[in-house]
C-alpha positions in Angstrom: 86.4 101.2 73.3 89.3 99.6 75.9 89.5 95.8 75.3 88.2 94.1 79.0 88.7 90.9 78.6 91.4 88.6 76.5 87.8 87.8 74.0 87.6 91.3 73.4 91.3 91.9 72.6 91.8 89.0 70.2 88.1 90.6 68.8 89.6 93.3 68.4 92.2 92.5 66.7 91.5 90.1 64.1 88.4 92.6 63.2 91.0 95.2 62.4 93.2 92.8 60.2 90.9 92.9 57.5 87.5 93.8 58.5 86.1 93.0 54.6 87.7 89.2 54.8 86.6 89.1 58.1 83.1 89.4 57.3 82.8 87.6 54.2 84.6 84.4 55.9 82.1 81.2 56.7 82.8 77.9 57.9 83.6 75.4 55.7 80.5 72.8 55.1 82.8 70.0 56.7 82.4 72.1 59.7 79.2 72.8 59.7 78.2 69.5 59.6 80.5 67.9 62.1 78.9 70.9 64.2 75.2 69.9 63.9 76.1 66.0 64.1 77.6 67.4 67.6 75.0 68.9 68.3 72.5 66.8 66.8 74.3 63.8 69.1 74.2 65.7 72.1 70.3 65.8 72.2 69.9 62.4 71.3 72.2 60.3 73.1 75.1 62.4 75.0 78.3 63.2 74.3 82.0 62.2 75.2 84.4 64.2 77.2 86.1 64.8 74.2 83.5 65.7 71.9 81.7 67.6 74.2 85.3 70.1 74.3 85.0 70.5 70.7 81.2 71.3 71.1 82.3 74.3 73.4 85.2 74.9 71.2 82.8 75.5 68.4 80.5 77.7 70.3 83.4 79.8 71.5 84.8 80.4 68.4 81.2 81.3 67.2 81.0 83.8 69.5 84.7 85.2 69.1 83.3 85.3 65.4 80.0 87.4 66.0 81.8 89.6 68.2 84.5 90.1 65.9 82.6 90.5 62.4 80.3 93.4 64.4 83.3 95.2 65.3 84.4 94.8 61.5 81.0 96.4 60.3 81.8 99.3 63.0 85.0 99.6 61.7 83.6 99.5 57.8 81.1 102.4 58.8 83.7 105.2 59.9 
């Protein structure tokens, strides 16, 4: 597959470095708690601009990690 976006290039890069280690990665409980807090706050009272950017960053990283883990599984399956 030819990488077509910067996301694809980054996913290919991180997935190829150490696929097994990548698959075992999980965010810390502190990071998970912060994410859940932001999601809940967004639903109930709204977020500040800074919090909105933080939540957006979490969501972009989640997107990248899901794609990278999928790519890592493909690498290990070969």
